[in-house]
C-alpha positions in Angstrom: -129.6 191.1 104.3 -131.3 189.0 101.7 -131.2 185.3 102.5 -129.7 183.1 99.7 -128.2 186.0 97.8 -125.1 183.9 97.1 -127.0 181.4 95.0 -128.8 184.1 93.1 -125.6 185.9 92.3 -124.0 182.6 91.4 -126.8 181.8 88.9 -126.6 185.2 87.4 -122.8 184.9 86.9 -123.3 181.4 85.3 -126.2 182.2 83.0 -125.8 185.8 82.0 -122.9 187.7 80.4 -122.5 190.3 83.0 -120.4 191.6 85.9 -121.9 191.8 89.4 -120.9 194.4 91.9 -121.8 194.0 95.6 -121.1 197.2 97.6 -121.7 198.6 100.9 -121.0 198.1 104.6 -122.7 195.3 106.4 -122.8 194.4 110.1 -123.5 190.8 109.2 -120.9 190.1 106.6 -117.3 191.2 106.1 -115.6 191.3 102.7 -113.8 188.0 103.5 -117.2 186.4 104.2 -118.6 187.7 100.9 -115.5 186.2 99.2 -116.3 182.8 100.8 -120.0 183.1 99.7 -118.8 183.7 96.2 -116.4 180.7 96.4 -113.4 182.9 95.7 -114.8 184.6 92.6 -114.5 188.1 94.1 -112.2 191.1 94.5 -112.4 193.4 97.5 -111.4 197.0 97.6 -111.2 199.0 100.8 -112.0 202.7 100.2 -110.5 205.3 102.6 -110.9 209.0 102.9 -108.4 211.2 101.0 -105.0 211.8 102.4 -104.2 215.5 102.5 -102.0 215.1 99.4 -104.9 213.4 97.5 -107.3 216.2 98.8 -104.9 218.8 97.3 -104.9 217.0 94.0 -108.7 216.7 94.1 -108.8 220.5 94.6 -106.3 220.9 91.7 -103.7 222.4 94.1 -100.2 221.2 93.3 -97.1 221.8 95.4 -93.8 222.6 93.7 -90.4 223.0 95.3 -90.8 226.7 95.9 -94.2 228.0 97.2 -95.4 231.6 96.8 -97.2 233.4 99.6 -100.4 233.1 97.6 -100.0 229.4 97.1 -99.1 228.9 100.8 -102.4 230.7 101.8 -104.3 228.4 99.3 -102.7 225.3 100.9 -103.5 226.5 104.4 -107.1 227.2 103.4 -107.3 223.7 101.8 -105.9 222.2 105.0 -108.6 223.9 107.1 -111.2 222.6 104.8 -109.6 219.1 104.8 -109.7 219.0 108.6 -113.4 220.0 108.6 -114.3 217.5 105.8 -112.3 214.6 107.2 -111.0 213.8 103.8 -114.4 212.6 102.6 -114.7 213.8 99.0 -118.5 213.7 99.1 -118.7 216.4 101.8 -116.2 218.8 100.3 -117.9 222.0 99.3 -121.0 221.4 101.3 -122.3 223.7 104.0 -120.9 223.1 107.5 -124.3 222.0 108.8 -124.8 219.4 106.1 -121.2 218.2 106.4 -121.7 217.7 110.2 -124.9 215.8 109.5 -123.2 213.5 107.0 -120.3 212.8 109.4 -122.8 212.0 112.1 -124.5 209.5 109.8 -121.0 207.9 109.0 -120.3 207.6 112.7 -123.7 206.1 113.4 -123.3 203.5 110.6 -119.9 202.4 111.7 -120.6 202.5 115.4 -124.0 200.8 115.4 -124.2 198.7 112.3 -120.6 197.6 112.1 -119.6 197.4 115.7 -122.5 197.2 118.1 -124.8 194.9 116.0 -122.0 192.7 114.7 -120.5 192.0 118.1 -123.9 192.0 119.9 -122.7 194.6 122.5 -125.0 194.5 125.4 -124.5 198.2 126.5 -124.5 200.2 123.2 -125.1 203.5 125.1 -121.8 203.0 127.0 -119.9 202.4 123.7 -121.6 205.4 122.1 -120.7 207.7 125.0 -117.1 206.5 125.0 -116.7 207.1 121.2 -118.4 210.6 121.5 -116.0 211.4 124.4 -113.0 210.4 122.2 -114.2 212.5 119.3 -115.2 215.6 121.3 -112.8 218.6 121.4 -111.0 218.7 124.8 -113.0 215.6 125.7 -116.1 217.8 126.0 -119.1 217.5 123.7 -119.4 220.2 121.1 -122.3 222.7 121.5 -125.2 222.0 119.3 -124.9 218.2 119.2 -128.1 216.7 120.4 -128.1 215.1 123.8 -124.9 216.8 125.0 -124.4 219.6 127.5 -121.5 221.9 127.2 -119.3 222.1 130.3 -116.3 224.4 131.0 -112.9 223.0 131.9 
């Protein structure tokens, strides 16, 4: 994080005819802290992944009262893709391998930068193992994920 960014942005806003957008996720500063730094001259938006209905709209699939067999199949296929993509529009249409890599990066960013660093957690490996356990199918790590061994139940 850049020290003194608030005064720089304040000066830009006072002296230039412009709009300033501050984006991203930070372990050191929440949106309410950014608003405090900007002395109330800010708007915050939280962005979430698509709902399934939004995902269908993104894919230009619209549901009417009566659904044909072909349309039902299209919706089922879209649901499978939605479950694999997690509703993140930026991974829709990517290969499975790239999609998994991007999801791993999301998890790492949220887990480490926004949770472990922000709260100065002394045993990050324990938290990481716990989260991976929650996210793994049948509470067992998926084959192919680095650092995990597949076991049978």
